[in-house]
C-alpha positions in Angstrom: 39.9 22.6 -6.8 39.4 19.0 -8.0 36.3 16.8 -7.3 37.0 13.8 -5.2 36.8 10.6 -7.1 35.5 7.5 -5.3 37.0 4.3 -6.6 35.2 1.0 -7.3 35.5 -1.5 -4.4 34.7 -5.2 -4.1 33.9 -7.1 -1.0 31.9 -10.0 0.3 28.9 -10.1 2.7 28.4 -13.7 3.7 28.1 -15.8 0.5 27.3 -12.7 -1.6 29.8 -10.6 -3.5 29.2 -6.9 -3.6 30.7 -4.4 -6.0 30.4 -0.7 -5.1 30.8 1.8 -7.8 30.1 5.5 -7.8 26.7 6.7 -9.0 27.0 9.0 -12.1 26.8 12.7 -11.3 27.1 12.1 -7.6 30.1 13.2 -5.5 29.8 10.6 -2.7 27.0 8.1 -3.3 27.7 4.5 -4.3 25.7 1.9 -6.1 26.1 -1.5 -4.5 25.5 -4.4 -7.0 24.9 -7.7 -5.3 26.1 -11.0 -7.0 25.5 -14.6 -6.1 27.7 -17.2 -7.9 28.6 -14.6 -10.6 24.9 -13.7 -11.3 23.7 -10.2 -10.4 20.6 -10.5 -8.2 20.0 -6.8 -7.5 21.4 -3.4 -6.6 21.0 -0.9 -3.7 22.0 2.7 -3.0 22.7 1.9 0.7 25.3 -0.5 2.2 23.7 -4.0 2.0 23.5 -6.3 5.0 23.3 -10.1 4.7 19.6 -9.8 5.3 19.2 -7.4 2.4 21.1 -9.8 0.2 18.9 -12.7 1.2 15.8 -10.6 0.4 17.2 -9.9 -3.0 18.0 -13.6 -3.6 14.6 -14.8 -2.5 11.9 -12.1 -2.1 8.8 -13.1 -0.1 5.8 -14.4 -1.9 3.3 -11.7 -2.8 -0.4 -12.7 -3.3 -2.0 -11.8 -6.6 -3.7 -8.5 -6.7 -7.4 -8.2 -6.5 -8.8 -5.6 -8.8 -10.8 -3.2 -6.6 -13.2 -2.2 -9.4 -14.4 -5.7 -9.9 -14.5 -7.0 -6.3 -16.1 -4.0 -4.6 -19.3 -2.8 -6.2 -21.5 -1.2 -3.5 -25.0 -0.4 -4.7 -24.8 -2.7 -7.7 -26.3 -6.1 -6.8 -25.7 -9.1 -9.1 -28.4 -9.9 -11.6 -31.1 -12.1 -10.2 -30.2 -11.5 -6.6 -32.9 -10.8 -4.0 -32.9 -7.5 -2.1 -31.4 -7.7 1.4 -33.8 -8.2 4.3 -32.7 -4.8 5.7 -34.1 -3.0 2.7 -37.5 -4.6 3.2 -37.6 -3.6 6.9 -36.7 0.0 6.1 -39.7 0.3 3.7 -42.0 -0.7 6.6 -40.6 1.9 9.0 -42.5 5.2 9.3 -41.0 8.1 7.4 -40.2 11.4 9.1 -43.3 13.1 7.8 -45.4 10.6 9.8 -43.9 11.7 13.2 -46.3 13.8 15.2 -45.6 17.5 15.3 -45.4 17.7 19.1 -42.4 15.3 19.3 -39.0 17.1 19.3 -36.3 15.4 17.3 -32.8 14.9 18.7 -33.6 17.0 21.8 -34.0 20.2 19.8 -37.0 22.4 20.6 -39.7 22.8 18.1 -39.7 25.9 15.9 -42.8 27.3 17.7 -41.0 27.0 21.1 -37.9 29.1 20.1 
């Protein structure tokens, strides 16, 4: 039994020229190389549409990456910065140990009532 051989094909999609050739070690998959004015602008493993070819010719602008490590530093204020106002208010709030013992927290009964 012989393995089917797919031949190279050449066709046009709009103003783009596409050459489909078999992918090595694959029985039925093709690699579609897209050309514009004789210059290869990309390749795909699926049948390209004109929209795909336009995307290969002029991809959208991608904004520069922001390095997460340098931009997000929670808990590490800059040198010389003042503490936020919330931190000052928290220090004035009573702590849990100052709450009277007869007050139940979160609707839970006190230990003596159980």
